[in-house]
Phi, psi and omega in degrees: 000313182295318179295322178296315180297315179297317179295320180294319180296318179296315180298317182288331175294318178296317177299317180297324178297314180290326176297318179297323178293313182297315181295323178294320179291321180298319178301320182277346175275348179294154180302137181088158178258149177301334181283348179275075183271104178048064185295341180278353179282119183294344179289339181271095178279162177304325179295320180293321178295320179295319178294323178296317180296318180291322182295323182254017174061028181281352177270001180266165174300162188297318181292329177288322176300320179299314181296315181296320183297309183287335173294316177292326181294313183287340177263002176079018183264351182291130181238155178286140177285342184281314183229006176063026175265159178298129182294316181297323178294317178298316181294320180296318179296316179290328178297317178296330177285323182281335186301310179296325178297315179293317184295312182293316179299320179293318179298315180298316182298308186283335179288322183269332186294317185291313176300320180295313182292320180294316180295324178295323179289322181294316180256053182300130178083356181275185182297317180298315181297316181291323178294316179296321178296316179298313180294323180297311180292329177294315180292327178291325185282329183286126177299143183300318182293325179292316178297324180296315180294325176297314179297319180296316180297316182295314184290314183292318181288318184280320184256346178057046179231149179283148179229359184268138179087183180270343179206163181289131182289133174077022180284341176070206183278110179236168179292157182299316178300322180293317179296322179295314180293327176295319178294319179298319181296315179291337179278333189295308187296310178296329178293316178296319179297318179293336182272341186299309180295323179296319178296317181298316183284312185294323179296327177291322176297316180299316180299310183295323180291320178294320178296323179292319182288324183294344178271001181282160184294320185292333176287318177296324177295319178298321177293320181293333179284352177089019178291154180292155179302326180296317179294321181294312187284317189264331181268317185265310185283311186297317183298322179282347177268359188275346186304312179298330183281339173295317176297316179296322180296322179290336183265009178275346181300320177298346176298344174299333184253302190266346187274359187229022182296311183294315182297315181294326178289318182292317184266009180052043181267118185283075181251187184289322180298317178293322178296318179296319179296315179294325178293324178293318180295324182271359182056044178272084189298321177301319179291319180298312181295320181292318178297320178296321179294316178297321178297319178296321177298318180294321178297313181293322177295321179295318178294326177294318177297321178298319179301321180286325181290336177302323182294327180285320185283315186239107179291349178286341181277129178235149183293000000 
């Protein structure tokens, strides 16, 4: 176990190093130079541009810029070009805002997807299966932004309550329970919206995987031995159908950054996805590179967690 963990950490560290190089080069291959900060703005004199280049080491060769950037990043000195704030501090604040949205949406998705998919596989071709299939394809087909506006109109018109932002504007000094419930209310709608497409897609994967496993010999043997349907479906079939979902579970961590851009923009939720989008529009390269680096770390961490979960799900797998 220890050797496996050590070997995996070394491999993923090397991968992260090459990812950082590629992302840094891609940023500099984009049209325009990082030193060209709003060149049409008359306030930016040649002297100011030169001082800006020296301050952020943009007058150095590309490999030297790479070393300086990640040196400043790991020491906490990297600042945003847009507002001169610490990049790590901005990302941490937005991360704390995105975390509850991601956490609640993930719980809703995985809690509902498996019962829906398993029941569809058990009653294949029946009314429940056809209804679940129709609703799944309907939710997959509806664009997220369109569905979001429909939900906002229904909730605001029917309940006459605000849903935009993280809290109700102008509520002033209220008791802690009221503020907590207000935050939960603003969190509910974007979380449900973010989970709808995930439930539709994941439930179809669960159904197809269960159908594939139920045709195996060991499942038929379990039925022939007289085991109860619950034992057959949930102990024998489901456990062997979980391997693909272990991989999917490990890859949901990057959703903290890229999976909520549209939702955060529609609901004015100050999260990481919205920050990354705004940084791209403003050509704020330190924020873009840092967010990309954090995203790569989350992907590698997710795959590492998946490797460990394989041992729990499938006892045939050995390190």
